[in-house]
DRENLO-752455 format. One line per field, with one value per atom (N, C-alpha, C): residue in one letter; chain; x, y, z. Coordinates in pm, 1 decimal, decimal comma, m for minus. Layout:
BEGIN
code: (A; ...)
unit: (A; ...)
px: (X; ...)
py: (Y; ...)
pz: (Z; ...)
END
This chain:
BEGIN
code: (M; M; M; D; D; D; D; D; D; V; V; V; E; E; E; F; F; F; I; I; I; R; R; R; L; L; L; N; N; N; E; E; E; N; N; N; N; N; N; I; I; I; N; N; N; S; S; S; I; I; I; P; P; P; D; D; D; I; I; I; I; I; I; N; N; N; I; I; I; D; D; D; D; D; D; K; K; K; D; D; D; I; I; I; L; L; L; K; K; K; K; K; K; D; D; D; I; I; I; K; K; K; E; E; E; F; F; F; I; I; I; I; I; I; N; N; N; N; N; N; D; D; D; N; N; N; Y; Y; Y; C; C; C; F; F; F; I; I; I; G; G; G; I; I; I; I; I; I; E; E; E; N; N; N; E; E; E; V; V; V; I; I; I; A; A; A; F; F; F; L; L; L; Y; Y; Y; G; G; G; Y; Y; Y; G; G; G; L; L; L; L; L; L; R; R; R; P; P; P; D; D; D; G; G; G; K; K; K; S; S; S; M; M; M; F; F; F; Y; Y; Y; I; I; I; H; H; H; S; S; S; V; V; V; D; D; D; V; V; V; I; I; I; S; S; S; R; R; R; C; C; C; Q; Q; Q; N; N; N; K; K; K; G; G; G; I; I; I; G; G; G; T; T; T; K; K; K; L; L; L; M; M; M; E; E; E; Y; Y; Y; V; V; V; L; L; L; K; K; K; Y; Y; Y; I; I; I; R; R; R; N; N; N; E; E; E; K; K; K; K; K; K; Y; Y; Y; Y; Y; Y; N; N; N; F; F; F; F; F; F; I; I; I; L; L; L; T; T; T; E; E; E; D; D; D; T; T; T; N; N; N; I; I; I; R; R; R; A; A; A; C; C; C; K; K; K; V; V; V; Y; Y; Y; K; K; K; K; K; K; Y; Y; Y; A; A; A; D; D; D; K; K; K; K; K; K; E; E; E; Q; Q; Q; V; V; V; L; L; L; F; F; F; S; S; S; E; E; E; K; K; K; L; L; L)
unit: (A; A; A; A; A; A; A; A; A; A; A; A; A; A; A; A; A; A; A; A; A; A; A; A; A; A; A; A; A; A; A; A; A; A; A; A; A; A; A; A; A; A; A; A; A; A; A; A; A; A; A; A; A; A; A; A; A; A; A; A; A; A; A; A; A; A; A; A; A; A; A; A; A; A; A; A; A; A; A; A; A; A; A; A; A; A; A; A; A; A; A; A; A; A; A; A; A; A; A; A; A; A; A; A; A; A; A; A; A; A; A; A; A; A; A; A; A; A; A; A; A; A; A; A; A; A; A; A; A; A; A; A; A; A; A; A; A; A; A; A; A; A; A; A; A; A; A; A; A; A; A; A; A; A; A; A; A; A; A; A; A; A; A; A; A; A; A; A; A; A; A; A; A; A; A; A; A; A; A; A; A; A; A; A; A; A; A; A; A; A; A; A; A; A; A; A; A; A; A; A; A; A; A; A; A; A; A; A; A; A; A; A; A; A; A; A; A; A; A; A; A; A; A; A; A; A; A; A; A; A; A; A; A; A; A; A; A; A; A; A; A; A; A; A; A; A; A; A; A; A; A; A; A; A; A; A; A; A; A; A; A; A; A; A; A; A; A; A; A; A; A; A; A; A; A; A; A; A; A; A; A; A; A; A; A; A; A; A; A; A; A; A; A; A; A; A; A; A; A; A; A; A; A; A; A; A; A; A; A; A; A; A; A; A; A; A; A; A; A; A; A; A; A; A; A; A; A; A; A; A; A; A; A; A; A; A; A; A; A; A; A; A; A; A; A; A; A; A; A; A; A; A; A; A; A; A; A; A; A; A; A; A; A; A; A; A; A; A; A; A; A; A; A; A; A; A; A; A; A; A; A; A; A; A; A; A; A; A; A; A; A; A; A; A; A; A; A; A; A; A; A; A; A; A; A; A; A; A; A; A; A; A; A; A; A; A; A)
px: (81,4; 0,0; 85,5; 206,2; 293,5; 251,9; 161,9; 122,5; 1,8; m32,9; m144,3; m98,7; m180,7; m155,0; m253,2; m203,1; m287,9; m292,2; m413,1; m427,4; m534,2; m518,9; m623,7; m715,8; m844,4; m939,8; m958,6; m965,0; m990,9; m1067,8; m1099,0; m1180,5; m1111,3; m980,8; m907,0; m904,0; m921,4; m912,0; m1038,6; m1139,8; m1261,4; m1331,8; m1321,9; m1391,3; m1325,7; m1208,1; m1139,9; m1189,3; m1274,3; m1325,1; m1464,7; m1510,4; m1644,8; m1753,5; m1875,2; m1986,6; m2023,2; m1997,6; m2025,3; m1903,9; m1856,9; m1749,5; m1814,5; m1800,1; m1855,3; m1740,5; m1736,8; m1632,5; m1699,6; m1670,5; m1722,3; m1875,0; m1938,8; m2084,1; m2146,3; m2067,2; m2118,3; m2099,9; m2202,5; m2191,5; m2155,9; m2046,0; m2002,4; m2020,2; m2104,4; m2137,2; m2040,9; m1997,6; m1906,2; m1967,1; m2095,8; m2159,8; m2150,6; m2158,7; m2146,2; m2002,6; m1906,0; m1765,1; m1737,7; m1790,2; m1771,0; m1819,0; m1936,6; m1991,5; m1906,5; m1857,0; m1778,6; m1645,0; m1576,0; m1440,7; m1437,9; m1553,8; m1557,4; m1489,8; m1510,7; m1447,2; m1302,9; m1206,6; m1064,1; m1019,8; m1101,2; m1068,4; m1129,8; m1195,9; m1251,1; m1162,8; m1131,7; m1036,9; m1095,4; m1076,1; m1103,9; m979,6; m936,0; m821,1; m866,8; m807,9; m840,3; m712,2; m725,0; m620,2; m671,1; m589,5; m631,1; m530,7; m584,4; m504,0; m572,3; m498,1; m550,5; m687,7; m697,5; m819,3; m936,3; m912,4; m1018,2; m988,7; m1090,5; m1076,4; m1090,0; m982,6; m983,9; m978,7; m951,9; m944,6; m995,3; m1054,1; m1113,5; m1097,0; m1053,8; m1040,5; m1093,1; m1172,2; m1210,8; m1200,4; m1178,3; m1165,5; m1173,4; m1156,4; m1166,6; m1095,1; m1061,7; m997,6; m1101,4; m1066,2; m1154,8; m1080,9; m1143,0; m1083,9; m1126,4; m1028,8; m1056,9; m1073,9; m1135,1; m1151,8; m1019,4; m910,5; m781,0; m711,0; m777,8; m722,5; m641,9; m612,5; m539,9; m638,4; m589,9; m672,8; m618,1; m709,7; m674,6; m737,0; m674,8; m730,2; m798,7; m925,5; m1005,4; m1023,4; m977,5; m999,5; m1129,6; m1227,7; m1359,9; m1377,6; m1320,7; m1344,3; m1227,4; m1189,9; m1088,3; m1147,8; m1158,3; m1217,1; m1131,3; m1122,1; m1052,7; m1148,1; m1159,0; m1249,8; m1206,8; m1304,6; m1281,0; m1170,4; m1162,9; m1062,1; m920,5; m906,3; m774,0; m738,1; m824,5; m796,1; m687,7; m624,2; m516,6; m393,3; m372,4; m255,9; m174,2; m204,1; m127,3; m172,9; m281,2; m326,0; m379,4; m455,7; m505,3; m390,9; m288,2; m170,5; m99,8; m81,9; m15,4; m97,8; m229,2; m316,2; m303,1; m303,9; m285,1; m151,2; m45,3; 87,6; 86,4; 24,6; 17,0; m58,1; m172,5; m255,8; m184,5; m124,4; m56,9; 62,6; 135,1; 245,6; 191,0; 82,8; 19,3; m23,4; m90,5; m140,2; m23,5; 77,9; 195,4; 261,4; 272,4; 334,6; 255,0; 125,2; 43,4; 67,2; 104,3; 132,7; 13,5; m108,2; m229,4; m279,4; m243,4; m300,3; m189,3; m217,9; m112,4; m114,8; m226,1; m228,7; m350,0; m362,8; m479,2; m537,9; m663,0; m723,1; m822,7; m855,3; m947,8; m1025,0; m1148,7; m1232,2; m1265,8; m1270,0; m1317,1; m1367,7; m1440,8; m1486,2; m1376,9; m1358,0; m1251,9; m1279,8; m1402,0; m1434,5; m1390,8; m1352,2; m1304,4; m1154,4; m1121,1; m983,3; m889,6; m931,2; m845,8; m813,1; m914,1; m891,0; m801,6; m827,2; m746,9; m599,6; m573,7; m435,6; m365,0; m434,0; m375,2; m359,2; m463,8; m462,9; m362,1; m343,9; m250,2; m106,5; m76,7; 57,7; 91,5; m10,7; 9,8; m15,2; m49,5; m77,3; 52,6; 68,5; 178,0; 131,6; 221,2; 180,0; 111,4; 146,1; 89,7; m27,5; m26,1; m130,5; m196,7; m323,6; m389,2; m499,0; m515,4; m628,2; m723,0; m846,1; m945,6; m1043,2; m1090,2; m1183,5; m1319,8; m1422,5; m1556,8; m1635,7; m1747,9; m1841,2; m1967,3; m2034,4; m2161,3; m2261,4; m2338,2; m2442,0; m2575,7)
py: (m120,3; 0,0; 126,3; 115,7; 232,4; 327,8; 284,5; 368,1; 457,0; 473,6; 560,3; 705,5; 786,7; 930,2; 1000,4; 1087,1; 1162,7; 1307,6; 1364,6; 1505,3; 1572,0; 1702,6; 1782,5; 1829,7; 1807,7; 1852,5; 2003,5; 2068,6; 2212,0; 2242,2; 2368,2; 2405,4; 2374,1; 2361,7; 2332,9; 2185,0; 2095,1; 1952,3; 1873,2; 1937,6; 1867,4; 1796,5; 1851,8; 1790,9; 1662,0; 1629,6; 1506,4; 1383,9; 1404,8; 1290,9; 1254,4; 1131,8; 1092,3; 1170,7; 1167,7; 1239,0; 1180,5; 1050,8; 983,5; 900,2; 919,6; 836,5; 746,6; 615,4; 523,3; 463,8; 498,1; 446,1; 401,7; 279,4; 225,1; 233,9; 198,5; 199,7; 338,2; 442,0; 578,6; 638,0; 706,8; 780,3; 924,2; 969,8; 1108,1; 1173,7; 1275,8; 1339,5; 1453,0; 1457,8; 1563,3; 1700,7; 1716,7; 1847,2; 1890,3; 1794,8; 1827,3; 1866,5; 1796,5; 1830,0; 1971,5; 2004,5; 2137,6; 2245,7; 2224,8; 2322,7; 2330,3; 2217,9; 2210,9; 2283,0; 2262,7; 2317,6; 2464,6; 2525,8; 2670,2; 2745,6; 2697,0; 2756,5; 2706,4; 2798,0; 2759,8; 2685,4; 2685,3; 2610,2; 2470,4; 2434,2; 2299,9; 2223,8; 2100,4; 2021,2; 1884,4; 1843,2; 1706,8; 1655,4; 1538,5; 1472,7; 1336,9; 1295,1; 1163,2; 1087,1; 955,3; 866,1; 799,6; 799,6; 747,0; 642,1; 533,2; 433,6; 411,2; 429,6; 405,8; 471,0; 598,7; 679,9; 636,9; 551,5; 512,6; 573,1; 638,9; 694,5; 579,5; 555,4; 443,6; 489,7; 619,6; 672,4; 815,9; 855,0; 988,1; 1035,4; 1157,7; 1219,0; 1360,8; 1400,5; 1540,9; 1594,8; 1723,3; 1791,1; 1940,4; 2013,7; 2158,6; 2225,9; 2350,7; 2432,3; 2490,0; 2493,1; 2549,7; 2661,2; 2776,8; 2891,4; 2889,6; 2900,0; 2904,0; 3049,1; 3070,8; 3207,8; 3280,8; 3205,7; 3270,9; 3308,5; 3286,8; 3324,0; 3215,1; 3106,1; 2994,7; 2905,9; 2845,2; 2753,8; 2612,1; 2516,9; 2375,5; 2309,2; 2201,7; 2125,7; 2001,9; 1986,7; 1872,5; 1777,6; 1654,2; 1550,6; 1480,1; 1493,7; 1440,1; 1295,1; 1261,3; 1126,3; 1080,3; 955,0; 890,2; 757,2; 739,0; 615,7; 558,6; 426,1; 353,0; 243,2; 223,6; 119,4; m15,7; m102,8; m226,2; m313,7; m327,5; m416,7; m361,1; m235,0; m173,5; m149,2; m193,8; m174,1; m270,4; m236,6; m315,9; m325,9; m225,4; m222,3; m94,7; m21,0; 99,0; 225,5; 218,4; 335,3; 444,1; 406,7; 505,6; 576,7; 502,1; 560,2; 656,3; 615,7; 703,3; 828,3; 812,9; 929,4; 1026,2; 973,5; 1059,1; 1131,2; 1060,7; 1122,2; 1234,6; 1209,8; 1311,0; 1434,9; 1412,9; 1524,3; 1604,4; 1537,8; 1610,7; 1689,6; 1634,1; 1708,9; 1830,8; 1812,3; 1921,3; 2032,5; 1994,9; 2091,7; 2162,6; 2087,6; 2151,0; 2252,9; 2219,3; 2310,0; 2438,6; 2432,6; 2553,4; 2651,1; 2596,5; 2677,5; 2763,2; 2714,4; 2784,6; 2735,2; 2612,6; 2548,4; 2511,0; 2527,3; 2496,8; 2350,1; 2278,9; 2134,4; 2073,6; 1942,2; 1876,1; 1782,0; 1744,6; 1641,1; 1561,7; 1445,7; 1354,4; 1281,0; 1253,2; 1179,4; 1043,1; 944,4; 813,4; 738,6; 633,7; 549,5; 448,6; 420,0; 326,4; 184,2; 158,9; 27,9; 15,7; 126,2; 124,8; 95,3; m30,7; m73,9; m32,4; m52,4; m19,3; 129,5; 214,3; 359,2; 398,2; 341,3; 373,9; 340,8; 228,8; 188,0; 290,4; 336,4; 435,7; 569,2; 616,2; 750,2; 764,1; 658,2; 665,7; 688,9; 655,4; 679,3; 827,8; 911,9; 1055,2; 1134,8; 1070,1; 1140,4; 1167,7; 1290,1; 1326,5; 1443,0; 1509,8; 1616,5; 1731,7; 1755,3; 1868,8; 1829,9; 1708,6; 1664,7; 1541,9; 1553,4; 1449,5; 1379,3; 1254,9; 1176,0; 1168,2; 1206,0; 1201,8; 1090,3; 1025,1; 916,3; 956,5; 929,0; 966,4; 842,2; 867,7; 759,8; 783,2; 674,6; 688,1; 764,1; 846,7; 923,2; 854,3)
pz: (0,0; 0,0; 0,0; m50,6; m58,8; m169,4; m256,0; m368,3; m338,9; m212,9; m175,6; m186,9; m253,1; m261,7; m169,6; m83,2; 8,0; m37,3; m36,8; m73,4; 12,2; 29,8; 91,4; m20,4; m2,2; m102,0; m90,4; m205,1; m209,8; m337,5; m359,1; m475,5; m607,8; m607,8; m731,8; m769,1; m671,1; m703,2; m671,7; m617,7; m575,5; m691,8; m811,1; m924,8; m972,2; m921,1; m961,0; m883,6; m782,6; m705,1; m755,0; m727,2; m769,6; m694,3; m748,6; m685,5; m550,1; m532,5; m405,2; m367,5; m244,8; m190,6; m86,8; m102,4; m3,4; 75,6; 203,8; 292,6; 422,3; 462,1; 587,4; 591,9; 480,3; 465,2; 483,4; 460,6; 463,2; 324,8; 276,7; 151,9; 183,5; 127,0; 143,8; 7,4; 0,9; m125,7; m156,8; m283,7; m326,3; m301,7; m325,4; m305,3; m158,6; m66,6; 75,6; 110,7; 51,0; 73,4; 21,5; m96,9; m155,2; m58,0; 0,1; 94,7; 221,3; 266,4; 388,8; 374,7; 262,3; 247,9; 208,1; 189,9; 163,3; 277,3; 399,4; 518,0; 523,5; 526,8; 526,5; 651,2; 756,5; 877,0; 875,6; 767,0; 750,2; 651,7; 684,6; 606,4; 571,9; 446,9; 403,7; 333,9; 373,9; 312,1; 261,1; 149,1; 95,9; 66,2; 65,8; 19,0; m107,1; m211,5; m341,6; m388,6; m442,8; m514,3; m648,7; m756,2; m891,6; m911,7; m879,8; m896,5; m808,3; m709,9; m616,8; m479,8; m423,1; m288,6; m189,6; m113,2; m19,2; 126,5; 147,0; 283,8; 284,5; 396,4; 408,9; 552,2; 568,2; 700,7; 690,9; 790,4; 793,7; 935,2; 942,1; 1070,1; 1049,1; 1158,1; 1147,9; 1262,9; 1237,1; 1338,8; 1433,3; 1560,0; 1662,8; 1735,7; 1740,6; 1808,7; 1953,9; 2043,7; 2187,0; 2231,8; 2347,8; 2398,2; 2421,3; 2442,4; 2464,5; 2333,6; 2220,5; 2090,7; 2022,6; 2092,1; 2031,5; 1955,6; 1850,1; 1771,7; 1782,1; 1786,6; 1790,7; 1669,1; 1623,3; 1512,2; 1567,2; 1533,5; 1577,2; 1459,3; 1473,9; 1373,0; 1409,5; 1322,6; 1352,7; 1308,2; 1194,3; 1143,3; 1056,3; 1074,9; 992,8; 947,2; 816,8; 764,2; 652,0; 649,1; 543,3; 497,3; 365,1; 316,9; 374,5; 393,9; 469,5; 409,7; 279,7; 221,0; 235,2; 271,8; 288,3; 435,4; 525,8; 668,0; 714,3; 825,2; 885,6; 795,7; 712,9; 624,2; 644,8; 750,3; 781,8; 711,3; 636,4; 561,0; 653,8; 755,7; 851,8; 922,2; 957,9; 1022,1; 927,6; 802,4; 705,0; 677,5; 674,3; 654,5; 771,9; 892,8; 1011,2; 1003,8; 968,1; 957,1; 853,8; 739,3; 634,1; 683,9; 744,9; 791,1; 899,3; 996,0; 1103,6; 1051,1; 956,3; 894,8; 820,9; 747,9; 673,7; 770,0; 877,6; 974,9; 1044,6; 1082,3; 1146,4; 1053,8; 926,7; 830,6; 811,7; 831,8; 820,9; 936,0; 1051,3; 1171,4; 1215,4; 1191,9; 1234,5; 1369,9; 1405,5; 1523,4; 1619,1; 1749,0; 1846,1; 1888,3; 1868,1; 1889,9; 1820,2; 1831,2; 1774,0; 1877,5; 1854,2; 1937,5; 1855,1; 1907,7; 1842,3; 1951,0; 1925,4; 2019,5; 1960,5; 2045,1; 2002,7; 2125,4; 2101,1; 2211,1; 2242,5; 2369,5; 2406,5; 2357,0; 2311,2; 2254,4; 2108,7; 2046,4; 1908,5; 1912,1; 1930,7; 1954,5; 1841,4; 1716,5; 1602,1; 1601,2; 1620,4; 1622,0; 1739,3; 1855,8; 1973,8; 1949,7; 1885,9; 1859,3; 1770,5; 1667,0; 1576,4; 1647,2; 1713,5; 1771,6; 1885,3; 1963,0; 2075,3; 2029,1; 1904,9; 1851,8; 1849,7; 1850,4; 1833,6; 1960,6; 2069,6; 2194,4; 2269,3; 2313,7; 2402,4; 2487,8; 2553,3; 2644,1; 2572,1; 2446,1; 2374,0; 2285,0; 2235,3; 2143,0; 2203,7; 2228,8; 2304,8; 2226,9; 2256,7; 2211,5; 2329,1; 2307,5; 2413,4; 2381,0; 2483,2; 2463,1; 2516,9; 2440,0; 2479,8; 2520,5; 2582,3; 2614,5; 2535,0; 2502,0; 2429,8; 2515,3; 2450,0; 2521,6; 2509,1)
END
């Protein structure tokens, strides 16, 4: 899976993706992505192999009352046949490098349920004193 290309979707490349991306039994519509990325603090990243979208991550910047901004990763998905091959980890690495290079955010965070073992394993790789993985409980 070394041939995965990761990109941030923007108004210049959005038309190169299909109208519907199906990942993890979720349909993500291109028209919805277009509306989402209008805001420069909203991010969508994809992983592509041979013109097929196999991974999707989205998140956004959050401004705190003290004026600092944090990057919140809301969702990381990889199609089922490509899971357990390191693609989610590589996507996280790509996104965090991208976000760090922008220098807009002082840290990032992500929420997941502690029962999501696969996600917890990936996310814990990135937790340290400055960048934390938070675990939520079902409501």
